[in-house]
N, C-alpha and C positions, 0 to 999 in steps of 0.2 A: 545267648541273648540277642534280640533284634538290634541291629546297628544301623547307623546312617552317616553320611558324610559330615565333616566338620570343616569350617572355613575360618581363615584369618580375615577379620573385617576392620582392622585398624591397629595402629601402634603409635607409641610416643616414647621419647626418651629425652633425658636432659643432655646437654652437651657434656661430653666426658672431659675431665680435666686432671692434670697431674695432682696427686695427693699433696696435701698441706699447702695448697695454693688458693684458688678461688673459692673453694667450698670448705675452707679450714674451720669456719665457724658454724657450718651447717651440720645437723645431726643426720644420722643414717635414716631415721624415720622421716625427717623432713624431706630428704631427697626422694625417698620412695613415694611419699604422699604427693610431692610435686609432679612426678611422672604419672601417677594415677589420675590426678586432677586434670592434667593436660589431656589425657586420653578421654576422660569423662566429658570435658568441655568440647573437644574435637568431635566426638560422636553424639553429643547432645544426650548424655546419659543421666543428667541431673535428676535426682529424685527417683531413679529407677532401682528396682531390686534385681540384682544379678544372682545367678545360680550359685556361684562360688568365686572366690578370688584366692589364687595360690601364689605366694610370694616367698622370697628368701634372701638371706645374706650369709656370706661366709665369715667375715669379720664382724661379729655381732656381740653386743653387750648383753649380759643377763637381764639388764633393765628392759631390753627389747624382746623379752620372751614371747610376747604376743604381737610381734612386729606387723604382721599382715592385717590383723583385725584393727589395730590402732591406726594404721595407715588408711584403711578404708573409712574409719570413723572421722578422719581428718579431711575427707573429700565431701562433695555434694551428692554422692550416691545415697540412696535410701539406707539408713542405718540398720535395716533388717537384712542387708547383704552380708552373708557370712564370709569368713576368710581364715586361711590357715598358713602357717609358716613352715618352710621346708629347707633343707640344705643338702645339695649334692655337689659341693665344691664348685668348680667353674662351670659345671653342667646344670646348676640349680634352676635357672629360668627356662632352659629347654626341657628339663624334667617337669617343671610345673606346667609348661605348655602341653606336654604329653598327658599329664594327669587331667587337666581341665578338658582337653580334647576327648579323652576316654569317657568322661562323665557325660559329655554332650552326645557322643556317639552312641552311648548306651541308653539314651533317653532319660537319664537321671536328672538332667537340667537342660535349659535351652541356650544358655550363654554363660560366659565368665571371663575373667581376666587372669592372665599369668604374667609374672614378672620377677624382677630381682633388683637388688641394690647392693653396692658396697662402697664404703668410705674408709680409707686408711687414715683419713684426717680425724674421724670420730673413733679413735682407737680405744678399745676397752683395755686399760692397763690394770693388771691384777696385782694382788699383794701376796707375799709369801704365806704359805700355810701356817708357818710358825707364828707369824704376826697375827693372823686371823684368830688362832687359838689363844694367844696372849691377850688380844683385845676382848675376846669373849670372857676370858677369866677376869679381866678388869671390869667389864660390864656386870658380871655376876658377883663381884666382891661385895660382901655385906658391910664390912667396916672400913674405916679410913685406913687402918693398918693393913688390911688385906689388899686394898687398892694400891697402896704404896709398894707392897711386895710384888704385885702384878706389874707395876710400872718398872720396878727395879729389875725384873726378869727380861726386859726388852734388850736386844742386842743390835748393833749396827747392821748385821747381816739380815735381821728380820725386816729392815726398812727398805731393802733393795727391791724395786718394782720389777714385775715380770711383763715384758712386752710381747704382744702376739708376733708370731713369725710363721711364714709359710714353709715349714720344715716337716719332712716326713718323720713321725715319731719312731717308726721302726728301723729307719736307716740313719737318722740324724742329718740327712742331706736335704738341701733345698731343691726346689724344682729345677733351678738353673744348673745345679751340680749334677742332678740326674740327667738333664738334657745334654750336658757336656759328655757324659758317658755314652749317651745314645749317638751323638754325632761322630764320636770317635769310632764306635762300632760300625756305623753305616758309612764312614768315610765321607762325611759332608764337610766341605771346605768353608773357611771364613768368607771367601769371596762369594760363594753361592748364597750364603745367608745374608750378606750385605745386599746382594742384588735383589733378593726377595723383599727385604725390608725397604729398599728404595722404591720398588714398584708399589708396595703397599701405600707409601706416602703419596706417590704420584697419582695412584688411582683414587685415593681419598680426596686429594686436592681437586682433581678433575671433577669428581662427583659433586662436590660442593659448588664448584664454578658453574656446573650445568644445572644446578637447582635440584639435584636428586634428593637431597636431604631436607628440602622444604616440605613441611608437613610431617616429617619423621622426627626431627630434632627441634624442640620448641625453645624459645628464648627463656633463659633462666639466669637470675643474678647478673643481668646485663650481658650475658654471653649468648651468641647465636650459633656458634660452631664449636667443634671439639678443639680443645686447647693444646693438643699434643701433635697435631698435624704440622709437618715441616714443608714449607715451600722452597726452602733454600738448601736442602740437604743434597748430597751427592755421594757417589761411591768413594771419592777421595776423602770426604769428611767422615763417612762411616768407617773407612779403613784406618783413620787416625785415632779412633777411640780405643781405650784400653779394655782388655778383657776383664770381666768382673767375677766370674765363678771359678775359673781356672786361670790364675795369673801367670802361669808358666808359658813358655813358647808354644805349648800344645793347645792352649786355650783358644776358643773361637767365639764364645758368646759375649756380647757387649751390651751396653745400654741402648745401642742403636739398632741391634737386631733382635732385641727382646721386648716383650710388651712391658710398659711401665706400670708402676703402682698408680692406680687410677681411682677417682671418685666419680660415681654416676649411678643412674637408675634408668630402667627401661620396663615397658609394659606392653602387652599385646591383648587385643580383644578377640575372643573366639566365639563363634555362634553357629547354630544350626541354620540351614537355609531359610526355614520358616521364621525363625527369630529375626534374622537379618532383614528379611522382607518386611516383617511387621514393624520394625523400627527404622525402615528406610535406609539401611546400611549397604554399602557396596561389598561384594565378595571379592577379596583381593587374590586369594589363593586357597587351595584345599590342603589341609594338614593330612597327609596320606598315612604315615606310619613312622615309628621311631623304635630305637633299639639301644639298650645299654650293655656294657661289657666291662670286664676287668682283667688285669694281668697280675701275675705273681712277681711284682717288682722286687720284693724282698729277697727273692732267690734268683735275681739276675735278669729278669725280663725288663725291658725298657719302661720306665714309669709312665711315659706319655704315649705308649703305643696301643692302648686299649681301643681307640677309635678304629684302628685297622680291622679289629675283630667285629666291632659293632656294625660298621659299614658292610662288611662281608656278609654277616647274618641278615642284615636288612635287605641286601640285594637278593640273597637266596629266597627269602620269603616273598618278595615282590617280583621274582622272576625277571630281574633286571641285570644289566651289565654295568660296570663302572663308567662306561662311555655313553650311557643313555641319558645323560644330563646336560642341560643347557647352561647351568650355573653350578659352581662348587663353592660353598662357603666353608672353608677350613680354618678354624680358629687358630690364630697365630700367637699362641702362648710364647713361643719362640720361633723365629724363622727356621731354625734348625729342626724343630719338632715337625713342622709341616713337611720339610724335605725328607726327613726320615720316614714319615708316613707314606709319601709318594713313592719313595724308593722301595719300601716294603711291598707295596701293592704290585710293583713290577718284578719282584723277586720270585722266581719259581720255587726256590727252596723255602722261603718264608711262607708263601701261600700254601705250600704242601704241608709243611711242618706245623704251622700255627693256625692257619685258616682252614685246614682240611680240604683244600681244593686241588684238583688235578692239574690245573693251569693257573698261571698268575692272573690277577685281576687286570693288569696292564696299566698303561699310562693314561693320564687325562690331558685334555687340552688346557694348557696353562693360561691361555687367553680367556678362559671362562672362569678362572679361579679368583675370588676376592676382588672382583672388578670395580667395586665401590670403596676399596680400602679394607684393610684387615686390622686385627687387634694391635699389631705393632705400631700402626700409625694412628688409629682412632682411639686407642686406649682399651683397657681391660679391667673394668670394675667387676671382679670375679663373678658374682651372681647375676649381673645384668647382661653379660655377653650373649647368652642364649636368646633372650628376648630381643636384643639389638639385632642379632642376625636374622631371626624369624621375621621381624618387621621389615628389614631391608630386602630380604629375599622375596617376601610376599609382594612388595612393591615392584621389584624387578620383573617378576613373573606377570604381574598385572600389566606393566608397560609393554612387555613383549607380546602378551596375549596368547601364549602357548608355551608348552614345554614343562620341564621338571627341574627342580633344584635339590642338591644334596647338601646337608649340614653335617659337619664332623667337629666334635668338641672333645678335647682331652681334659682330664681333671686330676686334681690331687688324689692320692690314694690309689693310683693306678687304674682309674676308671675312664670310660669314654661314653659319650652319648651321641647318637647319630639320628638324623630324621630326613624325611622326604616331603617336599612340598611340590604341588603342581598347579599350573595355571587353570583358571576356570573361564 
């Protein structure tokens, strides 16, 4: 098929906040609609028909089965704008960005929006299957006697609610427990993780002070900035925190060097050059390419190591080295995960055995990594993180006026998503 370049022409996101705080009364759909509407308002898209809108959420209620379309209908976009809902764990909105970009690149449409949302405050609490079956029996009971029998069949165990949990079904371990195994394998210390976490906060605070997030983060519910950033943290404070996934002396992951449970939404606008010019929109950066990968974590491979493979394949296809980038946006699910990834790229054995490379990818310039703050400091609403990173990286490249940026995101299920953006 004939293809063409695709560009990021705008982005918007809510301030990210700790779950069960400022957005406790806001629904997942309301959060996503707010981010969409902020982008529509910013780019003067009111009343316009877009080619498509791809959105998603990880923690999502069955009531939100048509989340994307309903969110679009809640905005001032023309209601003839289609939308679809997708989920690839923490890589959801980078995946939707890729899909919308591919449709534009292939001349299937001129523009579209990609994004994602998550709210642990709007938690879908399920009921036991036994309770569902007994309630259905009660509903279908024809006589009063049958209804009483159905009620009498209820047991206390039936009434126990089921709360969602970010736990791998095939291992029974949480992401944090898997990451503890990874940092032990790669010999990543607690001090290294705390240092990266502190830098994430420092970079995020500095970026806000310099006005970088003006135009990216819109005011919502009286908030103008992310509620998780710490201006008063230090290595001493981080070192004083208790470990949370491995509470023995061998544990290293804490609430301070792990991304917190977060509520928030983000969206990015993608367009062809022709569409952007016709609608008088700036071209911030070009969406060059993306890659997904997976690891066999069930049989011992590190759950969050798939981005190492995705990045390697992406570099091969684009004939680039790991050092060819001006910015690195590596999602900080955990500080330890980032450090494992960096160490793997420097390992000759890992690159030979897992990445099928004769030589290691090598080290990156840490001064170019997550320079506006990362997920540990800004927060991580699972499905919104990809769009958050794409929007920020596009602005960084626009401000620099040249260069390339690399995105690396690990996800549940042992998957990874990577992408390349370049300045225009």
